[in-house]
C-alpha positions in Angstrom: 40.0 31.6 24.1 36.5 31.8 22.6 37.1 35.4 21.3 40.4 34.5 19.7 38.8 31.5 17.9 35.9 33.7 16.7 38.4 36.3 15.3 40.4 33.7 13.5 37.2 32.1 12.1 35.9 35.5 10.9 39.2 36.3 9.2 39.3 33.0 7.3 35.7 33.3 6.3 36.3 36.8 4.9 39.2 35.4 2.8 37.0 32.6 1.4 34.1 35.1 0.8 36.4 37.3 -1.3 37.4 34.4 -3.5 33.8 33.3 -3.9 32.6 36.8 -4.9 35.2 37.0 -7.6 33.9 33.7 -9.0 30.4 34.8 -8.8 31.1 38.1 -10.6 32.7 36.0 -13.5 29.6 33.8 -13.7 27.2 36.7 -13.7 29.2 38.3 -16.7 29.0 35.0 -18.6 25.2 34.8 -18.0 24.7 38.4 -19.1 26.1 37.7 -22.5 23.4 37.9 -25.2 22.2 34.5 -26.4 21.7 33.6 -30.1 18.5 31.8 -30.9 17.0 30.8 -34.2 16.3 33.5 -36.8 12.7 34.1 -38.0 13.6 32.5 -41.3 14.8 29.3 -39.6 11.6 29.1 -37.5 9.4 29.3 -40.6 11.2 26.4 -42.3 10.7 24.0 -39.4 7.8 21.6 -40.1 4.8 21.6 -37.7 4.9 18.6 -35.4 1.1 18.7 -35.0 0.2 18.7 -38.7 -1.9 15.5 -38.5 -4.3 16.8 -35.9 -6.5 19.7 -37.0 -7.1 22.3 -34.2 -10.9 21.9 -34.2 -10.6 18.1 -33.8 -8.4 18.6 -30.7 -11.0 20.8 -29.1 -13.9 18.4 -29.8 -12.2 15.3 -28.6 -13.1 14.6 -25.0 -10.9 12.5 -22.9 -12.8 9.7 -21.2 -11.4 8.5 -17.9 -11.4 4.8 -17.4 -13.1 3.9 -14.2 -12.5 0.5 -12.8 -15.5 -1.0 -11.0 -14.6 -3.4 -8.3 -17.2 -6.0 -7.5 -17.6 -6.9 -3.9 -16.5 -10.4 -3.3 -18.5 -12.7 -1.2 -16.8 -13.4 2.1 -15.0 -16.7 2.3 -17.0 -19.3 4.1 -15.1 -20.8 7.0 -15.4 -24.5 7.2 -15.4 -25.9 10.7 -14.4 -29.5 11.3 -14.5 -31.3 14.7 -11.6 -33.7 15.0 -11.6 -34.7 18.7 -13.2 -34.2 22.1 -11.1 -34.6 25.3 -11.7 -33.4 28.9 -14.0 -30.4 28.1 -11.8 -29.4 25.2 -12.6 -29.7 21.5 -10.2 -29.9 18.6 -11.6 -27.8 15.7 -9.7 -27.2 12.5 -6.6 -28.8 14.1 -6.6 -26.4 17.1 -7.7 -27.1 20.7 -10.5 -24.8 22.2 -12.3 -24.7 25.5 -15.8 -23.5 26.2 -16.2 -19.7 25.6 -13.3 -19.5 23.1 -13.7 -17.5 19.9 -13.2 -19.3 16.6 -13.4 -16.6 13.8 -16.7 -14.7 14.6 -18.2 -17.7 16.4 -18.0 -18.5 20.1 -17.8 -22.1 21.4 -20.8 -22.2 23.7 -21.3 -26.0 24.4 -19.2 -29.1 24.4 -21.1 -32.3 24.7 -18.9 -35.4 24.8 -21.8 -37.9 25.2 -23.5 -36.7 22.0 -20.0 -36.2 20.4 -20.8 -32.6 19.4 -20.0 -29.0 20.0 -22.2 -25.9 19.4 -20.8 -22.6 17.9 -22.9 -19.4 17.9 -22.6 -16.1 16.2 -25.5 -13.6 16.9 -28.6 -15.7 16.1 -26.8 -18.3 13.9 -25.8 -21.6 15.5 -23.6 -24.4 14.0 -23.5 -27.9 15.5 -20.3 -29.9 14.8 -20.3 -33.6 15.2 -17.4 -36.1 15.4 -17.1 -38.1 12.2 -18.2 -41.7 12.4 -15.5 -44.3 12.5 -15.8 -47.7 10.8 -16.2 -50.6 13.2 -13.7 -53.4 12.7 -15.4 -56.9 12.5 -13.5 -59.7 14.1 
């Protein structure tokens, strides 16, 4: 079965190849035909498109590349705010954290509910956050 299919395929391919070669021969003959360009007289009558720029000026002119200089921006300061303390947890910037948690680059190292504060540390820099004072109501 495979050999018969191969023979039929080869026969049909050879028929298509014969048709394609005849078309290719025609295209090659069309391409071989001599082309007519402009005569020398027509070329001399055409005006020079570069008449405004003298050739020496073109050579002397140097192209300067524009270089954009990007200034380094100062890193944004992260503002920490302590909102609440509850059961060894602290609410900082509207998120709850426990001791040892990382907040940005800082690590929460101490929660002190009696002093109403927490301590954040990054390398040798320490930040102490306190709960805001509330106004006492007078009765």
